[in-house]
C-alpha positions in Angstrom: -75.2 -26.9 -70.0 -73.8 -29.3 -72.6 -70.5 -30.4 -72.7 -69.0 -29.9 -76.2 -65.6 -31.5 -76.3 -62.4 -30.2 -78.5 -62.2 -33.0 -80.9 -58.5 -31.7 -82.0 -57.3 -32.0 -78.2 -58.3 -35.3 -77.5 -54.8 -37.0 -78.4 -56.5 -40.4 -78.0 -59.3 -42.2 -79.7 -62.1 -41.1 -76.8 -65.4 -42.3 -77.9 -68.5 -40.1 -78.2 -69.9 -42.6 -75.8 -67.5 -41.7 -73.2 -68.4 -38.2 -73.6 -71.8 -38.8 -73.5 -71.5 -40.9 -70.4 -69.7 -38.1 -68.9 -72.5 -35.6 -70.1 -75.0 -37.7 -68.4 -73.5 -37.8 -65.4 -72.4 -34.3 -65.0 -76.3 -33.4 -65.6 -77.3 -35.7 -62.8 -75.4 -33.7 -60.5 -77.0 -30.2 -62.0 -73.2 -29.6 -63.6 -71.7 -27.6 -65.1 -72.8 -24.4 -64.3 -72.0 -21.0 -66.5 -68.9 -20.5 -64.1 -67.5 -24.3 -64.0 -64.2 -24.4 -65.4 -63.2 -28.1 -64.7 -64.9 -31.2 -63.7 -63.2 -34.6 -61.8 -65.4 -37.8 -61.9 -64.3 -40.4 -59.4 -65.7 -44.0 -60.2 -65.5 -46.1 -57.0 -66.3 -49.6 -56.0 -66.4 -49.2 -52.1 -65.8 -52.8 -51.7 -62.3 -52.6 -53.5 -59.5 -53.5 -51.6 -56.1 -55.1 -51.7 -57.2 -58.4 -50.0 -60.4 -58.8 -51.7 -59.9 -57.3 -55.1 -62.8 -55.4 -57.0 -63.1 -52.5 -59.6 -60.1 -50.1 -59.6 -61.1 -46.8 -58.9 -61.0 -44.5 -61.8 -60.7 -40.5 -62.0 -61.2 -38.4 -64.9 -60.5 -34.6 -65.3 -62.0 -32.5 -67.8 -61.3 -28.8 -68.2 -63.2 -26.2 -70.0 -61.6 -23.5 -72.4 -63.3 -20.9 -74.7 -66.7 -22.7 -74.6 -65.1 -26.4 -75.2 -64.2 -29.1 -72.9 -61.4 -31.1 -73.4 -59.5 -34.0 -71.5 -56.9 -33.4 -69.1 -56.1 -36.9 -67.5 -57.5 -40.1 -67.2 -56.1 -42.2 -63.8 -56.9 -45.9 -63.1 -55.6 -46.6 -59.6 -54.9 -50.0 -58.3 -53.3 -51.5 -54.7 -49.7 -52.2 -55.0 -47.2 -53.3 -52.7 -46.6 -55.9 -49.9 -47.1 -56.1 -46.7 -48.5 -52.5 -46.6 -50.5 -52.3 -50.2 -51.2 -48.6 -51.3 -53.2 -47.2 -54.1 -51.2 -46.2 -56.9 -51.5 -45.1 -60.4 -51.9 -48.0 -62.4 -52.6 -46.2 -65.7 -52.3 -42.3 -66.3 -53.5 -41.0 -69.7 -52.3 -37.5 -69.1 -53.7 -35.4 -72.0 -52.0 -32.0 -70.7 -48.5 -33.5 -70.8 -49.1 -35.8 -73.7 -47.9 -39.1 -71.7 -48.9 -42.2 -70.8 -47.8 -43.8 -67.7 -48.1 -47.5 -66.6 -47.4 -49.0 -63.3 -44.0 -50.5 -63.6 -43.3 -49.4 -67.0 -41.3 -45.9 -68.3 -43.6 -43.2 -69.5 -44.8 -43.3 -73.0 -45.6 -40.5 -75.5 -49.8 -40.6 -75.7 -49.4 -40.8 -79.4 -47.8 -44.1 -79.5 -49.6 -46.7 -81.5 -49.4 -49.0 -78.7 -50.7 -46.4 -76.2 -53.7 -45.8 -78.7 -54.6 -49.7 -78.9 -54.4 -50.1 -75.3 -56.5 -47.1 -74.5 -59.5 -48.3 -76.8 -59.5 -51.5 -75.0 -59.5 -49.8 -71.8 -62.2 -47.3 -72.5 -64.4 -50.2 -73.7 -63.9 -52.1 -70.6 -64.5 -49.0 -68.5 -67.7 -48.1 -70.1 -68.8 -52.1 -69.7 -68.1 -51.6 -66.1 -70.1 -48.3 -65.7 -73.1 -50.0 -67.6 -72.9 -52.8 -65.4 -72.9 -50.4 -62.3 -70.0 -51.9 -60.4 -68.9 -48.3 -59.3 -71.6 -47.8 -56.5 -70.0 -44.5 -55.8 -69.6 -41.8 -58.8 -68.8 -38.4 -57.6 -68.5 -35.2 -59.5 -66.3 -32.0 -58.3 -66.5 -28.8 -59.8 -64.1 -26.1 -60.1 -65.4 -22.7 -60.8 -63.6 -19.6 -62.6 
């Protein structure tokens, strides 16, 4: 089944490249099925730690409505805190609420020009990391209607 994205609900300049990458990964996992209502993609560098660094975990959720898919959120996590670091949302693009959140900063409307600019750089880097295969664990969880 093909992922047809509702471009009117994108809110950010999500590229066709990212949409196609998610389609490719979903297809590798035999998803979506006709009863799938949401897909959550988890990208992990299993060696990432507070001590040695690595590539941040990323989670992307898309949901289906009336045969079209839309982005619910894109979240980039990192370790924060000392002496007991914990994974926290470093960057969160919440399409459902129309808010972008950044660690140690206030929330900003997702439509803000600075958010748009930042998102484009973030996505370009993320896609480059995926192509470099830095994420040695990519999982897709499906929710069914």
